[in-house]
N, C-alpha and C positions, 0 to 999 in steps of 0.2 A: 687623114686621123684614123686610125682601125681599133678596133673591141678585140684581145686576145683572153679563149678561154683555157682549162686546163681541165680535160675531159678525163674521166671518169667509165668506167664500167658500170659504175652504180651511179653517177651525179658529178654534174664538171663545177667546174671553176671560170673564171675573166677575168682578165685584167687586164684595164683602160690604157688605149696610147701605144696599138703596134704600127706602125704601119703599112700597108697592102690593102689592095682590097678584100674580097672574100676570098681565105681558102684554110680548107679542110686538110690537117694531117691527123697522120699515123693510121692503122690500120682498124677499123672496125672489129670490135668485138664487145662482147658482155650480155648484159638486157637488152634485147630490140626495141623496148619500148621506149628507153632513154632516148631513143631517136628523135622522138618529138620535142626531146630538153632540144636539139642541136635545133630542128626546126622554128621550134618558138624564139631562140635566139638569131636565128637568118630572120626571123619578120619579124622582128623587131626594128634589128640593126636597118630591113629594107626599106618598112616605113617610116623610121625616120631622114631614112636617103633622101625617099618621092615628097618630104614634107617639108615645102620652103619654108617655113614661118620655124621649124627646128633648125638649127644650125644653119643657116643659109651658106652656101660656099664652099660647105667642108664636107666628106665623105665619111662613114664610118666603115669598117672593116673587121677583121677577127680571122684571129688564129686563132685551133683549140689543138689543145693536146690532152694527152692520158696517161695519169694518176695508176693505174692500172689495182687502182684498188692497193694500193704498197707506201711504206712511210719512205721508204730510199728512191722510189720512184715519184712519189711526188714531189718529195724534197729534189731532186732533183730538176722538175719540169719550172720549179715556184727559181730555182736559181740560175733558168733559162731563161726564165719569164723577167729576170733582173740586172742580165747582162745585155752584152750586145748580139743584135739580130743574128743569125743561126750559128750563133757557135759560145759555147757555155765558156765564158772567163768570168769567174768568183772576181764581186768587189772591184770589177772598172766597166763603167758603159760610155760605149765611144761618143753617141751623138746623143746628146741631153736631149732633142727634140721628141726623142721614141721613151722619153723618163716616166714610169710607173708611178701610176696617183693613186690606182683604183683596183680592186680586186671584188670581181662575182663570185661565190661559193660557199657549202659547196650543198648538195644534200645531203651528203650524211655528213655526221660529227669530226670524227675523224679525221676525216679528210680539211674540214677547215683547221683542226687544231694542227695538223700538219702543218699546213700553210700558214697559221695566225704565229707560229712558233719561230721562223724564219722568217717572215717579213717584220716582225718584230725587232730582228736582230740588227737590222739594215733600216731602220729609225731611228740617225742618229742625227745629231745638232747641225757639226759640219758639215753634213750633207744637202742638210736643207729638205727632204720628204716628206712630204704627208703622207700617207697611205687613207682607203676610202675600202673596206673591209664590208662587202656589203653579202650576206649570207642569204640563201633563199632555204635552206631544210632547217636541222634545227642546231642550233646552239651551242656548239661545242665544252666542256668541263673544261676552263680553264686556270682553276688553280692558282688563280694571278701568276701565269707561266707569263702573261702576255699583256703584264701593265697596261704597258703604250699605245698598242692598238686600239683603233679605232673601228668597231662592230655597229653597223646599222642592216637589222633583221629582218628579212623581206619576210618571215612571216609572224602571224600575230604570238603573242607574250605565254610560253612556255605555264604559267600562272593561270592562266584565264582555258586553257585549254584544261588546266586542272581540275578547277574550277565547273568546267562544263561536265566529266567526266564524272565527279560526286553527282552532279544535279542529273545527269544523267540517269545514274542506276539509284538513287531516291525516288525518282520518278515515276519508274516503275517497280521499285522495293526490292531493288536485287540487294538486300546486306550480305548473301552470303558467295564471294566470287575470288578466283583466283588468278592470279597475274604471271603473267610470260612477258622475260626481259630477253635480250640479247646479253650476253657476257660480258659489259665492255663499261664504260665509265659510266657512259651515259645510263645504262641500265640501270647501275647502283644509285645513279642520280633522283630517278624517277623514282625508285622504293623509297628511296629516303626522304620526297620530297611528300608522297603518297599517303604513306604508312599513317602519319599522325592525321590526316586530312581525313583516314579512310574513320579512322576512331573516333579522332570529336564528332564523326556525323553521323556515329553508326550501325557501321558497313566495319565488316567482318574479312578478312582475307584468311579461307581457307590453306590456300599454298602460296609457293612464288618456287616458277621454277624459267632455267635459266637454258638458252639457246648457246649455245657453243660453237665458234665460226668448224668450216672442216677441218682448217689446218690444226685446232687444238686435239684434234685426238688422235689416240695410238692405233690409228687402221680403222675397219669397217665395226669390227667388235662392240670396240669403248663407242661408237658412234649409234647403232641398234641400242647397245644398255641405253644408254643416257636416252632413245629417245623413245621408251620402253617404257622410260621411270615416269618418262613427260603424261605421256599414253597414260597409263596408270596414273595417275594424278584426273585427269583434265576427263574420261569418261567412265572413272572407279567415285571422284566424289558428287555430290548431291550440288557442285557449284554445277550454273547451267548459265553464268554468264561470267565469262574470261576478259581482263583487258591485257590486249598486247599492246605493247608497245616495244617495233620493234624497226630498224633501220629499214632502208627503202628496199633491200633486197629480200627482206622477213619472208616475203610472200611463199616463201619456191620453202621456207621450213616447213610451212604452216601447211599444205598440200603434203609436201611429206609423210609429217604427222599419220597422217589418217591411212597410210600401206602399212606402218608398222604388225597387225595383228598378222598380216599377207606373207609377213618375213623375221618373226618373232611371234614365240609365243607371251601369250599376255592372257591375263582372266577377266579383265573387265568389256564387256561389251560397246559397239561404239554407240552414240546417242546423239543428239538434235547441244548444238554449243550456238552462246548467242556470242560473238566475237564481236568487242571493241574494241578497236584500234585507233591508237594514234596517229595524228596527223602527217608523222616524218615515212609511216609505210609506204609504196608506191606497190598497185595491184598489177604484177607482172609473171612472166615466166623466163625461163629461159629456153633457148632450143628442146634443147633435148627433155621437159616438161610440157612438151607439144600436146602429149593424148592423154594428160594427167587429167582428175578429173576435180574441179571446183567445187564440187556441191561443197565441200568445209566452209566456203566461206557464203552461202548461201544465210540469207536472213542479218548478216554482217550489220553489222554499224560502227560506221568510220568517220574521223572528223578529221576532213581535207582544208585545206585553204579556199578561201574562195575566189570564185572566179565569174569570171562575167564571158558569156559567148562569143564569141570574136567569127561572125560568118567568113570576114576576108581572111583569115588563118584556113579555115576551112575546105576550100574553095584554093589556098596556095595547095596545102597537103595534097590535094586532088591532084594537081597539076605535075608532085613530082612523079619521076620517071629513071630508071637506072639510064636511058641510052640519051635522053637528052639534060640529064645534067649536066653542069660544069663544073667543077674546082670540088667537086662534092669526094672527100674520099670515102663515108663512112656508108652513102646510101648502094652502093652493089652490095659487099657484106651484110649489110641491115637484111635490103632485099632476098639474099640466095637465104637465111635465116631462117625468113617470117613465111617465105611462100615454097620452102622445100624444093630451092631448086637450085641450079647451076648454070653460070651463064655461058656460052661454047667455048671461048679463048684458054676457061680452065679446065674443061676436060681431058683431062689425060689417059683417061681406058676408055675399053670396050665394053663399059659397062654401063647398059642404058641408064642416064641420067632423067632429070625433070631439066628441063630447058628452061629457062627464065628466057623471056620472049615482049618483057616489057607489056602485057597487055591485061598482067596483073594488077588488081587493085585495091588499095590502102582499105580503102572501106569496109570491104568483105574477111579483112584480119579479124580476129577476134580480142575481146580487149585487152585479155594479159599482154596481147605481144603490140598493141597499137589502138588508140580510140584517136578516130576524130577531131574532137573537138577539145582543146586546151585543159590538162588537166589544170590542180592549182599545185603544182609542182612548175610545171612551164609555163603558167601566168605568170607566179614567181618571178622567175627566170625574165619572161617579157617586161611584169615591170621593172625588174632590177635595171633593164636596160634602160627603158626611158627615163628610169628616175634619173642617172646616170646625166643624159643628153639634156633634161629640164634643167637639173642642177645649173650645167653649165652653161647653158644658155638663159637660165633665169637671172641674174642678177647686168645681163647687158642688154643695151638695148641692139637692132639693127644697123643702126649706125658707126657701133667699133666693137661688133660681137666678135670678130677677127681678130681685135688686136687683147679683147680682152680673153679669151681664150689662151692665144698664146701667151699671156702673163699671168696665166694662173698653171699653163701646164710649166712655164719657163720657172722664175724664182719666187713667186707670190704666193704661190700657197705656201706659208711656214708652219700656219697650227693646224691644231685638230678645226678649231670653230669656225672657218669660213664654211667644210662641209657640215657643221653644224647651227649656223645658221639658215642656210639654205634650205638640209634635208627634214628638220622636225618643222620647216613650215608644210602647203601642200604644193606640191611641187609637182606635180606634173596634172600642169592645165587643161580644157578642154579643145586643147587644137582640133578635135575630131570627135564624132558623135562614139565612139569605141573607147574609149579611157574614163577610168575613175576616177578623182582624185584624190590620192592616197598623203598620206604625212607620217610623220615618226613621232614618239610620245619622246617624255627625257631622257629616255634609258635605250635611246635610241634603237625602240622594238615599233616596229608597223604595229599603226594604229587600229588595226583593224578584229574582226572577229571572227571563228570559224561556220562552216557549212557541216549539218549532221548527214551523211550519207549512207544511204541502206542497198546494201548491194546483191543482186537478186540473178543468180547463177541461173544458165539455159544446159541441156546437157550437149550442147555444141562449144563447150569453154567458154562461152562468148559470154557478159554480164553487162545490167545495165544498174547505171547510178542511179537512183530514186534520190532527192532531195526532200530531205523527213523533219527536215528544223535549221537550227543554226545555233550558235552561241553567240551572245551580243557582249561586244566586250566596254560600250557605254553602260549598259543598264546595271543598278544595286549587283552587289555579287548573291544572293539569293534569287533573284532573276533574271542571271545570264539566259537560262534554255528555255528556248521555244521551239517544240516538238509536238506535230499530228498523228496521233496513235496509229488513228484510221489507216493513213498512208503509206506502212511500216508489212512487207511483205517477210512473215519468218520464217524460219527451217519450218520444212515441212512433219519435222517430227514432233513437233509444238500444234499439229491442225490450224494452224492461223490462231491460238490463243496465246495472251500472254506470258510468255515463260514466268515462270517462275525459278526464282534462285535462293533459297534462304536453308536456314541450319535446322531450323524448327519451324513448325505448322504456326502460323499466327495464334494468336492466343484471340479468342472474338470475344466480344463482351457481354461480360459476366463474369469474367475471369481476369489472373494477372501470371506477369510472369514469373519464374524463378527461379532463377540457375544455378545452371548444372556442374556442381564442383570440378574446377579442376579444366573448365574449358570456357572458350570466346566468351563476349557476353552476346555473343547472337546467337548461343545456343543453349535455349532453358524448357524448361516444363512451365505446363499450364494448369493452376490453380483455381478453382473457383471462389469468388468472393468471399469473403467472410460476412456472417450473419451481418446489416446494417451497413455492410459499404455494397457501394458497385463498380462496377468498367463498364464507359458508354462508348468507348474505340477498341480497337484490334490495338494488343502488344500493350497495354497499359503495364506499368515499373510494376504498381500499386492501385490497389482500390482505394476509392476518396468515399467519402459518406455525403450524405443529401444532403443539402440547405433544412434547417430547422422545418420548414415549410411542407417538405417534401418527406417522401419515403421507399424503397429500393421497393420494385417489386419482383413477384416468385426467379425470376433468373437473373437477376441484381445487374440491369446491363441497363434502367434508366431508372428514372425518379418518377413517382405519382404524388398528385396534389395530398396533403393529407387532409382528412375532412375535418371538422369541429366537433365536438365531441361532448352531452354534458345529456344530464336525465332530466327528457322535457317528456311535456303532457302529452306532445305526438305518435310517442311511443310505446305500444303496447307494458313494458316491464313502467314506466311511468304510470299509462294510467292504470295500471291496476294496484298499486301501489296506490295510488292518488286516493281512488275507490275504495281501497283498505282503509286507508286513514278514517274519511270520510264518516265509514260505515260506521268503527271503533267509536267515532267522535258522537254519533248518533244514537246509538248504544248507549254512552256514557248518558248523554243529555236525557233519553230515557229512563237511566238509570236514576238519577240526580229529580227526572219531575216524580218518580211514582214517589222515592224517599221524603219529597218536597211533601206531594200530595196527603202523604201518610207519615207527616211529619213527628204526632203524635202517638203513636202505636210503639207499644213497647221494642221492638226490632228495633226502629228507629230510632228512640229515644236510650234505647243499650246502648254503651260503650262509649259516652261521647257525640252527640250528634252533628256538631259545629264542626269536630276532626270528620267526620264523615263527607259531610259537606266540602272540609275544604280539596280531601283526595277525590272525591268527585271532579271538582273544579278544576286540579290539579291533573289527574287523567286525560281529561277534557283537552288541555292546552298543549302536555306533548302529543296525545295522536295529533291536533293542529300542527305544533309545530313543525310534525314530519311532510309538510307540505312545504317549510323554508326552503326544504332538501332539492323539492323536484322547481326546476329552470333556471334560465341562464344565471349565473352567480352574478352579482352585482358587489359593489360598497356596500352599501347599507345591509343588505339578504348575508352577507358573509357577519357581517357586526353582530347579526341574531343569531345566526341557525345554531352556534359550540352553547354561547352563553345561556341560551332561551330555551334550550334542551338541558343543560343540567340541572339551571336552578329551576328550571318546570319540577325534572323529576326527582330532587333533590327535598319540594317541596312535599311531595307525593312519599318516598319513603321516610321524611320525617314525621311525615301523619302516621306512617303506619307504627312507626315506630312508638309516638307518643301513646297511639291506641293499645299498642302492645303493655306499653309500663303501664297505661291506663287497669288493663285487665290484671296483672298481675299485683299492682299497686289495691286493688278494690278486693276479690281475693284475699289478701294478707288483713285489711283492716275488717274481716270477718270475721277472725279470730277472737278467741273472748281473748282481753287484757289487751292486744296489740296496739304497739305505742304505735304505725303506719297509718292511725287513724287522719292525724295529723296533717300527711302528705297526701292523702286523695281528695279531688279537689279539679276544676279547671287549671289553678294558677299553673300545680305541677308540669300540667302537661302542655298545658298554653308555650309556660318557659321552654319546655324539649323543643314543641315545636320553631321556635321562634328562632331559638339561640341555633340548632339546626342545620335549618333555612339562610339564615343570616352570614351566617364560615361558608358558604359556598356563595351565595350573595358575593359574599369580600376577594372572594378569589377571583370569581369573575367580571368584580371591578376593577381588578387588579391586574387582571389579563390584558382586558381594553383602553386601561390609562397606559402601560408599558410596550406590550408589540400586539395588537390586535387584530385578529384574522382579516384578511383584506382579499381581493379576487387576484385572481394569477392564471396562468399559463404553464401549462405541462407540456410539455411536446417532447419528453425523453417515457415517460413509463410506458405507454405504449406505439408505437410505430409508426402501426397508422393512421394516428387520428393526434390534435392539437386540441387538448382536455383543456377545455373553460373551468375551472377549480375555485373552490377557496384555500387559499392557504393559512393554515392554521398560525400564525404569526410565529406564536411561543411554544414550540411542541412540550415544552416541560409544563407548559400554564396549562393545556391541553389533557394531559396527562395527570395534572392537578387535581381536574373538575372530573375526567373518570375516577381516580382513586380515590377522594372525597364521598363522589357516590357512592362506590363500591363499598366503603367502609359502611357507611348509614345500610345497606343494605345490609350486607353482613354482621351485624349485631342488630339489626332487623329482623334479623334468620333465628340468630341464637337465641335472643329473646323469645322470641314466637315459639321455639322448638322447645325452651325451657317449660313455656308456658302449655302446652299443647295437650297435657293429662286434666287439668283442671273443670269443674263441670261446664259443662259443655251449653247450659242453659241461655246464658247471655256471652257467653265467650268467646268469641272471634280469635283465639289463638291457634285453635288448629287450621281454619282458613289460614290466617297471616301464615302459619307457616308452609303451607302447599302456594302459594302466590309467589314468599319471599324467595324458595327452592326453586320456579320459573322463573324469577327473577335472575336470583343471579345464574341458573344455567343460562339463558340468550346470554348475558354480556361476560360470562366465561369461555363462551361460544363466536361473542362475536371479535374479541383480539383476535382468533388468527386467519379468522375470513377476512378482517379487516384487513391485514396485513398481506393477508394470498389477494386482494386483488386490484382490480388497477382499474384507471379510470370511472366511466359512472356506476362499476359498477362497486366501486367503493360506498360513492355515497346511495344505493342500492344497498348494501349490508346491513349502512348502520339506519337508514330507513325500517328495515325488517326489526330488525334490534328495538327500536322505538315502539314501534305497535306493540311487537310479538311480546316482550317485557310489560306493555303499558296492557296489553288483552291479557294475559297473566293474573295482572294485581284483578285486575275489574272480574275477571271471570269466577277466578276463584275465594273470590273477598264478600262478592254482591251479588253470586249467584243464587246461593241457595237463599238470601235474603229477602231477593225478587220472590224466589217461588215461592215463597212462604208468605210473602204479601198480596200477590196476587194471583196468586193458585190457590195458597191454603189458608185464606185470611183464619178460619176458625185457629185456627195455629198461634195468630197472630192477637193475643191476650192475656192481663197476666194472670186470670186464672188456669188458662191452659198452662201458660209457664211456669208458676208454680205446681201443678199440679207433675208436671213434666219431670221440676226441678227434686218432689216427693219421692 
């Protein structure tokens, strides 16, 4: 039993079931590093043949054919594999034992596509063939061209790689990126899949550039112009992170890009770039690029297929030697290209050549030419061989394995279901410690993740692969990425600081983003948060308000708890107003005491002594009512504040109005023949006082019964404070109380003003006029002061107005009388008053 592989300059494909032992055909030419794929194939076959637990009594061998990276040659090689051995006879197979039942390949998608199209043609019912196509590179874009062919992909799903790329970009906050692709179906498919995903995750693409194949250019001039265009985009933009989705041979294009300034005029200067490379790419060079600098890839992050270290493979590779190798048609050409030497039998000139002597060591080769440890692609080939061998072995016991295999090779593989059952289970059993169990999902894709490799380039054109993370296929979509930032070596341009790749600088807390018109959403200006709003994170789209119990700080980048505010006795303002209220109260009590002590004197008895006492008591209550406004508002306090203030001040003003009217009536009654005498007396004055007071009391009663004041919290008026206050309940009723009090004050002022010129022996009208002028002035200034104040200062304004207006009444009306009573008692008698009158 044998395994045949179709080799390409850039990859390989293999077919199961060709006879012979290990044989290598074709002259080796192309990318030297792909020789490792051939060794991985040979090593896997050797392991299987030497393991008695896998396919005992059977020996695997293989053929290798060259596709030349060309569709025609690929079709020809595939037809050769489907035809009789040694000859190309289409549609004819002379030996049924040599029937092909599986294909392995290839590294590049286009090769797989060419093979798949041809294999699908031969899957016809009358022949009863079922092909197993294992791909160890990227899956081709099929576009329903081969609906009947079964693909088993030896690399993890592309969706997982796409999610890994997005997660990696978001992890480093790289939101302004470029994309480089090859000019083929795979490149277009990559862009088609990634652009919506980038947009959804908030990543913008600055540019998308394509690398064309050399055969697509009209001469060197076209190639240089295309290279200069790509160089300008890469080096001239703000982009520092570029996603490069290339084929296995695309590394050469990347290295060529750094030499553009030397051969073509460009404006942009070189800079460091973080290349994010997909798993399809090989880090390989062709011999012409032997001396090319690879520093451009320094610090690159690459997705690679997960591979396990195989010490036995390293020993196997170290033993390879062109002088001892048998049936290896590749090693001499490979040896000459990587060591830049020639074998003696090919020297055809007198020119001194570096002669290959077989003492050269593969260990000394730089990484772009050969690596001693299996790369991800080689490991996929290794697993593909074991997958087929184990799947052939799995259903059979050691006793009937020969018959089982012959049956499957013969007429019993009639459908794809047989492969599906075998390969969707864990097909690599642990026959030895080197193998990791692998399996395929329901889409026939390898159920595995990716490793993330950091490439560190050295001056001798070698590089180190440093595993810095991985993408886990079994994790939730938003948790697939695991990466260690500390292990990453960045390009020297960045001085070991994480690179920045954004269109606009981050908007720091305290500001928000404002999109620039006509540009992608990743490009924006930063504007400060408006008053009352904050942003606590970078790059907020809009500022938000704090919770009701918090307020923004000056920088507007976090919320500060609000302090509870109300006018208290502990603060200077509260203490001052309380002391002032108590002082005026004591003054009122003193005046009342003086008047009561001298209650029979003419000055006290003049102008209705009872109204005088009532006025003094009302003023005392006015001063004391101011204390209700100091301290934490409560339910009971809020009910008393405004109503008590309104009623007691109305009583005071009503008393003054009654006293003024009494003065007017008294002097009018003194005129001969006056009819006003019948109105003079306590009856009329008491009626005026009571009726005016009752009206205010009625308004307050209605207020309390309909919509009374209540304790409330104001979180809006003052940003920094939570104000404990009394809500007036009905603003209309509150205005009615103030309005009625103002009406009484106005009437009293007018009445007193009209009576100011009456003889002043017993006349208080002049004093009342001054007192009401002060009273009205205070409350007229109260209105704008009240409306413009906030928080506890509203309460302070009202207290001050109460005290000032009360003090005006007390001082203007009673100060002259107290002066006479206390300091000039000689004037407080009837004779002196009558004499002054004469």
